[in-house]
N, C-alpha and C positions, 0 to 999 in steps of 0.2 A: 663325723663321717671318716672313713680313710679315702686318699684316693684310689685304691680297690675299688673300694664300692661305691663314689661319684663313677667311677666307669662303666660299672656295671648297670647303676641305675639306669649311665644316657642310653647305653644302646639295649635295656630293656622295654625302655620305650617305643613305639609302633612311631610315634608321632614329633618324632624327636630328632628327620634329618640332619637338619643344621647342624648341630653339635658334636653330630656322632661323624659327620665331614671332616670337621675340627680336630674330634680325638684323634682319631684315626692317621689326621698328619703329624699332630705333635706324637703323640705315640712312634709310628715309625723315626721322624728325626730324634725321638731323644734317643729308642734305641740302635739307630745307628752311629749316635756321638758316643755312648756306650760303646761298642762294637768296636770302633775306630780308635778309641780311647786304648783300649784292651790290647788289642791286633797291633799299633803302631807302640805302647811300651817294648812288645812280645817281639818288635820286628818283623814279624811278621808280615809286609806288606803286600805278599802274591795274595795274600788271601784279603785283603781288603782290595784287589783288585779288582777280583774274582765276586766277592760281595756285589761290589758295585754295577757289575757286567749286567748279572742278574737282577737290578734296576733299573740304568739310566737306559735311554730311545737313544740306539745309537745311527749316526747316517747310514754306514755303511749294510746295501739289504742282505749281504751274505751272513753278516753280525747279528740282524735284526731277524731272522729265520732258524737261526739258534736260539734264540730267546723275543717271541715272538710275544709274549705275557709283556713284555717290557713298552709296549704301543700305548698300556694305562699305567705300565705302574712309576711311570717317571712323574705321574702326574698326583705323584703321593709322596713324592722326593725332596730333602732341600739340603743347600749345598752349608746354609748357614744362618745363624741366628736372624736377620733384619729379613732375609729372603721370606722365610715360615712367619715370620711375623706382621710382616706390608700384605704376603698374601692371605693372612688370615683374617686378616682385620678387614681386608675388603670385602672379604666370605663371610662375613659375619653383619657387615653393613647393608650390603646388598640383595645376600644370600635371605636375609630377614623379609625384603618385602615379595619377590619371587616364590617364600612357603606361604608370606601371612595370601597372596593372590588365586596362586597357584597352585600349594600343596608341597607336600614334602618328597611324593613321587617324584613330581616336574624338577624342586628343584637338584634335585640325584640326577636325575633325565641331563641337563644340562649338562651337571661336574662334566657325569663321563661323557658324552659327547663331545663337547667343551676339549675334553681330553683328544680323546680319538680325533677328533679335527684341526685341534693342535700339532697331531702328531704326523697325519695325512700331510696337512700341510709345509708345515718339516724337511720332510721324507721328499716329497714332491721335489720341493727347493733345491735341495742340495744333490739331488740324483738326474732334474734336469737344467739347471742352469748351469751354466758354465763355471763362471766364476768361481759358483763354491761347489760344483761337482768335478773341478780342476784341485781344488782344496786337499788341503791333510783329512778329513771327514770332521764330524762334529761329534760331541754325546747333549743331552738339556735331558735337564733334571727340571721339577719344580710345578704348582700347580696353579699358574702363570693363566695356562692355557685355559685350562677351566674354568679359573675366580672372570680372568675378560670374559667367558665366553656367561657367567653371572650379573656382570658389570652393565654389556651392551643388551643383552636380554631384559632386564629392570629398565636400560634407559628408553626401549624400545616402547617395552610396556605399556608404563610412568614416565615420558620424555618429563613434566614441568615436576615430577615428584623434586621436592626442593631438601637436600643436605644442608646443614649447621657448620662451616670450614673453621675452623680455630684460624686467628688470623687474618681469613678471608670475607666472611658471615655466611649470607646463606645462598649458595649456590642450584643451579635447578641440575640435573645430577644428567643429562643429555647434554652436558656444557660438560661434565665428569669424565663422561663416556669419551666426548670426541677425541680428547685432549691423552686420555689415553691410548686410543686409536693415533692418535698422532704424532705420540711419544715412541710407539712401538713401527713405527714406518720409517723415521729419524732413526732409529736405531737398528736396523737393517745391515745401514753399511758399518757396521760398530763390530767390537770387541763379541758380542754377548747375539748374532746374528741368530744363531738357530733358534733361542729365545724367544727375539722379538719376535719370530717369522711364523711359530706359535702362538705366542699371543695374539696375530690376525687372527689364524686359525680360526681359534675359539671366537673371539668378534664377530666373523664374518658365522661362524653356526650360531651364536647368541640370537645375531638381526634375524638368520632364517627360521630359523626354531618359533621366535614369537612370531612372526608374520604368516608362520604355516599353522599357527596354534588359530590365530584370528581366522584361518582361511576354511574353519574346522578339520584340519590334519594333526594329527601330536606325533611331534618325530619321535619322541620318546617311549610309544610303547612297545618297542624291544629290549629295550633297557627295563621299561617295565616286567616286562612277562617275564623276563631272563631272572627278576630279582623275586620277582610272585614263583617262579620253577627252584628256585634255592630257598625259599621263604615255607615253602610246604615241603621239602623235602627232608628237612632240620629241624620241622613242626607239626607232622606228624599226630594227630590228636590221637591217643590209645584205641584199640578196640573198646568198646560198648558193648554190654549184653543187658537186652529187659527181658526179666523175667513175672511179669508184672500180668496179671488175667486179666487184667479191669484195657474192656472192651474199646475202642478210643471212638469219644462223639465225631456223631456225623458233622460233612461239613456240606453250607448250602452254597451256593450259588451264590447268590447275593453275600454272602458276608465275603466271598474270597473275590466279588469284583470286588465289593465296595472295600476290602482293605489295596486293592489295586492303585485305587482311582487315588486313597490317600498318600498310599506311597508316590505314585505319579507327581500330586500336588505337591509335594513336600521337597521335589529335586527339580529344579531349574534342567531347560532343555537347555541343547547345547546352542540353538539359536539365536535362544535371548541371552545366553554367555557372552556368542562371540557377538554379540552387537553391545552388550558393555561393556566389553573389553576394542571395541573400535572409538567408543564411549570415551575411555579413558585416553585411550594414544591421542585422539583431537582434545579432549579440552580438562586431562588429567582428574586423580579419583577422587578430589574433591567438589567437579558436578556432579559425581554420580547422587542418586535420591536414597532413603535411608531402605525403601525395597531394594533394590539395584544394590545396593554394598550385601545389604542380607543373602539375594538371590548369589553375589557372588562367594562370600563367605560357604552360604551353604557346598555350592560347585567344588570349593577348596579340598573341602574334607568327606568328599564321594569317594 
């Protein structure tokens, strides 16, 4: 099977958000590598700069007004191989947890909102904090803010879930998230202050997202609504003509009410899901009963 076919297969599935996010990042990185190589060899450095400006998030608000889409595009752009490698590994490891327990839509919502939150804190910091505002300005790229949102969200949802790290052994993900946040705080005074600030914005969003979800409020609904709009826009079913003369069978009130009850019985209530999520936060996923795990799985498929 060719690479193109693999990509088509990944994007043709509706329940494959994690791999789709990874593919988008990798494809953008590969495309920019090729474009920069061609333009660099041809000496078209001005063109390279113009392309970068269309994707990188600037701290200058006047520049941002001319390129507002960079609030989101920066979260899919990486400058070097190890930058994207580390981000995609973390996205895969922690994204699998979010996808398993909360579903594909909330994983995408966390990524998008994490990237926007990172951009917002970056812009506020570089325009309100005197030390940063008086400097030469900055540009930020990378999925780190969005990925940090997913890391912290996973640690908030499943604090005692354990990863086995090479040379270290089993470590609870709450400690991994704590180290990520502390390292970002320590790097604020370094050479990549803008990137570290974006990490902190994503971390804050990941924590708030899960806490609000446990309280019954899904912050990702606007993102999901936008996604549904474009999905319906590009995937409208063709109009169907019905030429059959067969009369439809009457539907009794008993059959309708019976089907409604069956549907409702198979779908866990939001209160039940919130209770299960609270139990996971307190005691970990392993403390759930088989019935609770099944309810959580059914809820993630809705």
